[in-house]
C-alpha positions as CSV (number, residue, x, y, z in Angstrom):
1,M,23.0,268.1,163.9
2,L,25.7,268.1,166.5
3,Q,25.2,264.4,167.4
4,K,27.7,263.5,164.7
5,F,30.4,265.4,166.7
6,G,30.0,263.9,170.1
7,F,27.0,265.8,171.4
8,T,24.0,264.1,172.9
9,Q,20.5,264.4,171.3
10,Y,19.3,266.7,174.1
11,E,22.5,268.9,173.7
12,S,21.9,269.1,170.0
13,Q,18.2,270.0,170.4
14,V,18.9,272.7,173.0
15,Y,21.7,274.3,171.0
16,E,19.6,274.4,167.9
17,A,16.7,275.9,169.8
18,I,18.8,278.7,171.2
19,F,20.7,279.3,168.0
20,A,17.4,279.6,166.0
21,Q,16.3,282.6,168.1
22,D,17.3,286.2,167.6
23,E,17.5,287.0,171.3
24,P,18.8,285.2,174.4
25,L,16.4,282.7,176.1
26,D,15.7,281.7,179.6
27,A,15.4,278.1,180.6
28,T,11.6,277.9,180.4
29,S,11.7,279.3,176.8
30,I,14.4,276.8,175.9
31,V,12.2,273.9,177.2
32,N,9.4,275.1,175.0
33,H,11.5,275.5,171.9
34,S,13.6,272.3,172.3
35,N,11.2,269.7,173.6
36,V,13.8,268.7,176.2
37,P,12.2,267.7,179.5
38,K,12.2,270.5,182.1
39,A,13.8,268.2,184.6
40,K,16.8,267.8,182.3
41,I,17.2,271.3,180.9
42,Y,19.7,272.7,183.5
43,E,21.9,269.6,183.3
44,V,22.0,269.9,179.5
45,L,22.6,273.7,179.6
46,N,25.5,273.3,182.0
47,R,27.1,270.7,179.8
48,L,26.8,273.0,176.8
49,I,28.3,275.8,178.8
50,D,31.2,273.6,179.8
51,K,31.8,272.7,176.2
52,G,31.9,276.3,175.3
53,T,28.9,276.2,172.9
54,V,26.5,278.2,175.0
55,L,27.0,281.6,176.8
56,T,25.1,282.7,179.8
57,T,24.4,286.0,181.6
58,M,22.1,287.4,184.3
59,D,19.3,289.8,183.5
60,G,18.1,290.9,186.9
61,K,17.2,287.7,188.6
62,K,16.7,285.8,185.4
63,K,19.5,283.7,183.8
64,L,19.6,284.0,180.0
65,Y,21.4,281.8,177.4
66,M,22.8,282.5,174.0
67,A,24.3,280.1,171.5
68,V,27.9,280.5,170.3
69,D,28.1,281.2,166.5
70,L,28.1,277.9,164.6
71,Q,31.3,278.8,162.7
72,S,33.2,279.2,166.0
73,I,31.9,275.7,167.1
74,I,33.2,274.2,163.8
75,H,36.6,275.7,164.5
76,K,36.6,274.4,168.0
77,I,35.5,270.9,167.0
78,K,38.2,270.8,164.3
79,A,40.9,272.0,166.8
80,D,39.9,269.5,169.5
81,F,39.8,266.7,166.9
82,E,43.3,267.5,165.7
83,K,44.6,267.7,169.2
84,D,43.1,264.3,170.1
85,I,44.7,262.8,167.0
86,E,48.1,264.1,168.0
87,E,47.7,262.7,171.5
88,L,46.5,259.4,170.0
89,K,49.6,259.2,167.8
90,S,51.9,259.5,170.8
91,Y,49.9,257.2,173.0
92,K,51.5,253.8,173.5
93,I,50.1,250.7,175.2
94,K,52.8,248.7,176.9
95,R,52.3,245.0,176.3
96,S,52.9,243.0,179.5
97,F,52.9,239.6,177.8
98,T,55.2,237.7,175.4
99,D,53.6,236.2,172.4
100,E,55.7,233.2,171.3
101,H,53.5,232.5,168.2
102,I,54.8,232.9,164.7
103,W,52.3,234.9,162.7
104,T,52.2,235.0,158.9
105,L,51.4,237.9,156.5
106,K,50.7,237.3,152.8
107,D,49.9,240.8,151.5
108,E,52.6,243.2,150.4
109,S,50.7,246.3,151.6
110,S,50.0,244.6,155.0
111,I,53.7,243.8,155.4
112,A,54.7,247.4,154.6
113,S,52.2,248.9,157.0
114,T,53.3,246.4,159.7
115,I,56.9,247.4,159.2
116,E,56.0,251.1,159.4
117,Q,54.0,250.5,162.6
118,L,56.8,248.6,164.3
119,I,59.3,251.3,163.4
120,E,56.9,254.0,164.7
121,E,56.5,252.2,168.0
122,A,60.2,251.5,168.6
123,D,61.4,252.7,172.0
124,S,65.0,251.8,172.2
125,S,66.4,250.1,169.1
126,I,65.8,249.3,165.4
127,L,67.8,246.8,163.3
128,F,66.7,246.8,159.6
129,L,68.0,244.9,156.6
130,A,66.4,245.5,153.3
131,W,67.0,246.1,149.6
132,N,67.5,249.9,149.1
133,E,64.2,250.5,147.2
134,R,62.3,249.0,150.1
135,M,64.2,250.7,152.8
136,E,63.8,254.1,151.0
137,R,60.1,253.9,151.9
138,Y,61.0,254.2,155.6
139,R,64.1,256.3,155.4
140,E,62.6,259.5,156.7
141,L,60.8,257.6,159.6
142,L,64.1,255.9,160.5
143,E,65.9,259.2,160.5
144,Q,63.2,260.7,162.7
145,K,63.4,257.8,165.2
146,E,67.1,258.3,165.5
147,K,66.6,262.0,166.2
148,Q,64.2,260.9,169.0
149,G,67.0,258.9,170.6
150,V,66.2,255.5,169.3
151,Y,69.3,253.5,168.3
152,V,69.0,252.7,164.5
153,E,71.2,250.4,162.5
154,V,70.5,249.6,158.9
155,L,72.0,247.4,156.2
156,A,70.9,248.5,152.8
157,V,71.4,246.1,149.9
158,G,72.4,248.3,147.0
159,G,73.3,251.3,149.2
160,L,71.2,254.1,150.6
161,E,71.6,257.9,150.9
162,T,70.7,258.7,154.4
163,S,71.8,260.8,157.4
164,L,71.6,257.7,159.7
165,T,74.7,257.3,161.9
166,H,74.9,253.5,161.8
167,K,74.5,252.5,158.2
168,Y,76.0,249.8,156.0
169,S,75.8,249.3,152.2
170,L,76.0,245.9,150.7
171,F,76.6,245.3,147.0
172,P,75.9,241.6,146.3
173,L,78.1,239.5,144.1
174,L,75.1,237.9,142.5
175,E,72.9,240.1,140.4
176,E,69.7,238.1,140.7
177,L,69.0,237.6,144.4
178,E,65.5,237.4,145.9
179,P,64.9,240.5,148.0
180,S,64.1,240.2,151.7
181,Q,63.5,242.4,154.7
182,L,64.5,241.9,158.3
183,L,63.3,244.2,161.0
184,I,64.1,243.8,164.7
185,V,62.6,246.3,167.1
186,D,63.6,246.8,170.8
187,H,65.2,243.3,170.7
188,T,61.7,242.0,171.1
189,Y,59.6,242.2,167.9
190,L,60.7,240.6,164.6
191,L,59.5,240.7,161.1
192,F,61.1,238.8,158.3
193,A,59.8,239.0,154.8
194,G,60.8,237.5,151.5
195,V,59.5,236.7,148.0
196,E,57.8,233.3,147.4
197,H,56.4,232.5,144.0
198,A,56.6,236.2,143.0
199,S,54.6,237.3,146.0
200,W,55.8,238.7,149.3
201,R,55.4,236.6,152.4
202,A,56.4,237.4,156.0
203,I,56.5,236.1,159.5
204,K,56.1,238.2,162.7
205,T,57.0,237.0,166.1
206,M,58.1,237.9,169.7
207,S,59.7,234.4,170.2
208,K,62.9,235.1,172.0
209,P,65.0,232.3,170.4
210,I,64.0,233.4,166.9
211,V,64.6,237.1,167.7
212,K,68.0,236.3,169.1
213,A,68.9,234.0,166.1
214,M,67.8,236.7,163.6
215,T,69.7,239.4,165.5
216,D,72.8,237.3,165.1
217,Y,71.9,236.8,161.4
218,F,71.7,240.6,161.0
219,Y,75.1,241.2,162.6
220,H,76.5,238.3,160.7
221,D,75.7,240.1,157.4
222,V,76.9,243.4,158.8
223,A,80.3,241.8,159.7
224,L,80.6,240.1,156.3
225,T,79.7,243.4,154.6
226,Q,82.5,245.2,156.4
227,I,85.0,242.4,156.0
228,T,84.3,242.2,152.2
229,K,84.5,246.0,151.9
230,K,87.9,246.1,153.5
231,Y,89.4,242.8,152.3
232,G,87.2,241.8,149.3
233,D,90.0,241.9,146.7
234,Q,92.1,239.5,148.7
235,L,89.2,237.2,149.7
236,L,87.8,236.9,146.2
237,Q,91.1,235.6,144.9
238,D,90.4,232.4,146.8
239,A,87.9,230.4,144.7
240,E,86.5,228.5,147.7
241,I,85.9,231.7,149.7
242,E,84.3,233.3,146.7
243,R,82.0,230.3,146.3
244,L,81.0,230.4,150.0
245,L,80.3,234.2,150.0
246,A,78.1,233.8,146.9
247,R,76.0,231.2,148.8
248,L,75.3,233.8,151.6
249,I,73.4,237.0,151.0
250,Y,76.1,238.0,148.6
């Protein structure tokens, strides 16, 4: 019964043997009821005591054992499991290598889960460019990371309502632009996604030259966004500048 929850076969047999009785048992009686070898019984009992599933007391010179109520064990297993899950969430394995490969992803849900994972694992910085409906998926997580001390800077195409400190809103000149997503984490990890033949495609890499180039690309768009915001009316009066802006993300 308890083997599904990390107990050994012998531990499960001993617990069930004690629990099934109406009174405490000594080690000899437990051997008879559980079919656990006598040579193993004290080792198994001590492990169950350590796990808090069996109680012990002295009756004269005899040591007696009693099982903890099953409902209490269920609560303990559940609490321990939830604690382990929380510890696992905060556990991070630091990679000691640089992977220069360029990896491809071709499934929209895989791209979304990879973006979420990269954001969650960010230690120092997050740069994120995306269309607003895509960025909205990660807005709460981005705000949470900023509260944790991670530097977050976003450029939302179409605008985004958010409490983030470093945010920019880009309203493109062309109405029909293919959406894209650019995420750079800790100046080390990069994911760039776009639509190809009506399906999302992405690349993921740690290649330093590519990460640096795309970081420059991000700030290039941020700069153009702010310049156009402040001086757009003047710039767009020049036909050549308007044409050049339209060929960019605008």
